[in-house]
C-alpha positions in Angstrom: 110.4 117.8 108.3 113.7 116.4 107.4 113.9 113.6 109.8 115.2 110.1 108.6 112.3 107.5 108.2 112.4 103.5 107.7 112.2 104.2 104.1 115.3 106.3 104.2 117.2 103.7 106.8 116.3 100.6 104.2 117.4 102.2 101.2 120.4 103.6 102.4 121.3 99.7 102.7 119.7 98.1 99.9 119.9 99.0 96.3 118.0 97.1 94.0 120.7 95.2 91.5 123.2 97.5 92.1 126.1 96.6 89.9 129.6 98.1 90.0 130.7 98.7 86.6 134.5 99.0 85.6 133.8 100.0 82.0 131.3 101.6 79.5 131.5 98.5 77.7 130.2 96.7 81.0 127.6 99.4 81.6 126.0 99.3 78.4 125.7 95.3 78.2 123.9 95.4 81.5 121.7 98.2 80.3 120.7 96.0 77.2 120.2 93.2 79.5 118.0 95.2 81.9 115.8 96.3 78.9 115.5 92.8 77.4 114.6 91.7 80.9 111.6 94.1 81.4 110.0 93.8 78.0 108.1 97.5 76.8 110.0 99.5 79.7 112.0 101.4 77.1 109.0 101.9 75.3 106.6 102.9 78.1 109.2 104.9 79.9 110.4 106.6 76.2 113.6 106.9 77.1 114.8 107.5 73.7 112.7 110.4 73.5 115.0 113.5 72.5 115.5 116.3 75.6 117.3 118.7 73.6 118.1 122.1 75.7 115.9 120.6 78.6 116.4 120.1 82.1 115.8 116.4 83.1 115.2 115.3 86.8 115.6 111.3 87.5 113.5 111.3 91.0 115.0 108.3 92.5 117.9 107.4 90.0 119.1 104.5 92.2 122.4 103.7 90.7 121.9 105.6 87.7 120.6 103.0 85.1 118.3 105.5 83.4 120.7 108.4 83.8 122.7 106.7 81.4 120.2 106.6 78.8 119.5 110.3 79.5 122.8 111.3 78.5 122.1 110.2 75.0 118.9 112.3 74.6 121.0 116.0 74.7 119.7 117.7 77.4 121.0 120.8 79.1 121.1 119.5 82.6 120.4 116.0 84.3 119.6 115.8 88.1 120.0 112.7 89.9 118.1 112.5 93.1 118.1 109.7 95.6 117.6 109.1 99.3 120.5 106.7 99.3 124.3 108.0 99.5 125.3 104.5 98.6 123.1 104.7 95.4 124.1 108.4 94.4 127.9 107.4 94.8 127.4 104.6 92.5 125.7 106.5 89.8 128.3 109.3 90.1 130.8 106.3 89.3 128.9 105.0 86.4 128.1 108.1 84.5 131.8 108.9 85.0 132.6 105.7 82.9 131.2 107.9 79.9 134.4 110.1 79.2 132.7 111.5 76.1 129.6 112.7 77.8 129.5 116.6 77.8 125.9 117.0 79.8 126.3 118.6 83.1 124.7 116.1 86.1 124.1 117.4 89.4 123.5 114.8 92.4 121.2 115.5 95.2 120.3 113.5 98.4 116.9 113.6 99.6 115.0 111.9 102.4 111.5 110.0 102.6 110.2 113.0 105.0 111.3 115.9 103.2 108.5 118.3 102.7 110.2 119.7 99.4 112.4 119.1 96.6 115.3 121.6 96.6 114.3 123.1 92.9 112.9 126.1 91.7 109.3 126.4 90.8 108.7 125.7 87.0 112.4 125.0 86.6 112.5 121.2 85.1 111.5 120.1 81.6 110.7 116.6 82.3 110.6 114.1 85.0 111.3 110.4 85.5 110.3 108.6 88.4 110.8 104.8 88.2 110.0 102.1 90.7 110.2 105.0 93.5 106.6 106.3 94.8 105.6 103.0 95.8 107.9 102.6 98.2 107.4 106.4 99.8 105.6 107.2 103.1 103.9 110.3 101.6 103.5 110.0 97.5 101.4 113.0 97.4 103.8 115.2 98.8 106.4 114.3 96.3 103.5 114.7 93.4 102.9 117.9 94.5 106.4 119.0 94.4 106.7 117.3 90.8 103.7 119.8 90.1 105.2 122.8 91.4 109.1 122.3 89.9 107.5 121.1 86.5 107.3 123.5 83.7 103.8 124.3 82.1 103.0 122.2 79.3 105.6 119.2 80.2 105.4 115.8 81.1 106.5 113.2 83.4 106.6 109.4 83.3 106.1 107.4 86.5 106.4 103.9 87.4 104.6 102.2 90.2 103.8 98.8 91.2 100.6 97.5 89.0 98.1 95.6 91.0 96.3 94.8 87.8 99.2 92.4 86.9 99.8 88.8 86.5 102.6 89.2 89.0 100.2 90.1 91.8 97.1 88.1 90.8 98.9 84.9 89.9 102.4 84.9 91.3 101.7 86.9 94.5 98.3 85.7 95.1 98.3 82.0 94.1 102.2 81.2 94.2 103.6 83.3 97.1 100.7 83.3 99.3 101.3 79.9 100.8 98.2 78.4 102.1 96.3 81.3 101.5 94.8 81.3 105.2 95.8 84.3 107.7 97.9 86.0 104.9 97.2 89.4 104.0 97.7 89.7 100.2 99.2 93.3 100.4 101.7 92.0 103.2 102.7 89.2 100.8 103.1 91.6 98.0 105.3 94.0 100.1 107.7 91.1 100.9 108.1 89.9 97.1 109.4 92.6 95.5 112.4 94.4 97.0 113.6 92.6 100.0 111.5 90.6 102.8 112.1 93.5 105.1 111.1 96.8 102.8 108.9 98.6 104.9 106.7 100.2 102.1 106.0 98.9 99.0 102.3 98.9 97.3 100.5 97.9 94.0 98.3 100.5 92.6 95.0 99.8 90.8 95.5 102.5 88.2 92.6 104.4 88.9 93.9 104.6 92.4 97.1 106.0 91.1 95.4 108.2 88.5 93.2 109.8 91.2 96.4 110.6 93.5 98.1 112.1 90.3 94.9 114.1 89.4 94.7 115.6 92.9 98.3 117.0 92.7 97.0 119.0 89.6 98.0 117.0 86.9 96.3 115.2 83.7 96.9 111.5 84.2 96.8 108.5 81.6 97.8 104.9 82.3 99.9 103.3 79.8 99.8 100.0 80.5 102.6 97.8 82.7 105.6 96.6 81.4 106.4 92.9 81.8 108.5 90.7 83.9 109.3 87.3 83.3 106.4 86.6 85.8 104.4 88.6 83.7 104.8 86.5 80.6 102.4 84.9 78.6 104.1 81.4 78.9 104.0 81.9 82.8 100.3 83.0 82.8 99.3 79.9 80.4 101.0 77.7 82.7 99.3 78.7 86.0 95.9 79.8 84.6 94.1 76.4 84.9 95.7 76.0 88.5 94.4 79.8 89.6 90.9 79.3 88.5 90.5 75.9 90.2 92.1 76.5 93.7 89.5 76.8 96.0 90.8 79.2 98.3 91.9 81.9 95.9 89.3 85.0 96.1 87.3 86.4 93.0 89.3 89.3 92.6 92.3 87.1 91.4 90.1 84.6 89.5 88.3 87.7 87.5 91.5 89.2 86.5 92.9 85.9 85.3 89.6 85.3 83.2 89.8 88.8 81.6 93.2 88.6 80.5 93.9 88.0 76.9 96.9 87.4 74.8 97.5 89.7 71.7 98.5 88.9 68.2 102.3 89.7 69.4 102.0 86.8 72.2 101.7 89.2 75.5 99.5 89.3 77.7 97.3 92.3 78.0 94.0 93.5 80.2 91.5 95.8 79.2 93.7 96.5 76.2 97.0 97.3 77.7 100.3 95.1 78.8 99.4 93.9 82.4 102.9 93.6 83.7 103.9 94.7 87.2 105.5 97.9 85.8 102.6 100.4 85.8 103.6 103.4 83.6 101.8 106.9 83.7 102.0 109.8 81.9 101.6 113.1 83.7 100.7 116.3 81.9 101.0 119.8 83.2 99.1 122.1 81.5 
């Protein structure tokens, strides 16, 4: 099964925050801005963890933002894979700016409808997949392929949109929903993330995504959700009272807001974990 889907068509023409960098300095400057814009992305996705002599796969590499980080972790090889030819061309250009890089990098185009990842069984040491599976039509198939190609005693870090987030329960449910009547919350969310016409964009409850990963064979742990501007304590505190007193807002959103706590560092948490939109999971293959 390799026919193009609406997912392939959309992402072939829509590359999130893609910039054509003219120099390594410009690329580095953007990379630092991106990490500062999304607090705890670096930590939860463990971008700085060494991968000496390992094969690293960035599934859904986009324009190569994370590839640049992995070049610094001493892997033996990096593989960047994406459905978008435009994104792959940008990624190739961006890594080429790092003329001192000696790590071999292979780029592979895939499709949303593909049943397989074109890599051998037990051939990859580490997989990162950031902001991808929540846009795919068959995430379970991809997870099963991750399990097949990943070596034993190895890990994956996956980010998917987090329903247990301030972004979902305050920004989308209260601010974006607009009148609250006749507007399905999941449809409103889909149009609030990666363009109004994005065909698939799902916010997972942690237990839902853990079950999906475990069904593919992994041991899975939810690490929390890194933050966006619309998950910040300032945004939450400025909106909390209005959300709790809005009569048209249902109890799911109010109960979440009532359960959010601000920790000693001034960041919002839910069930003891950061409650941002970027839900990060650690998957282990024993």
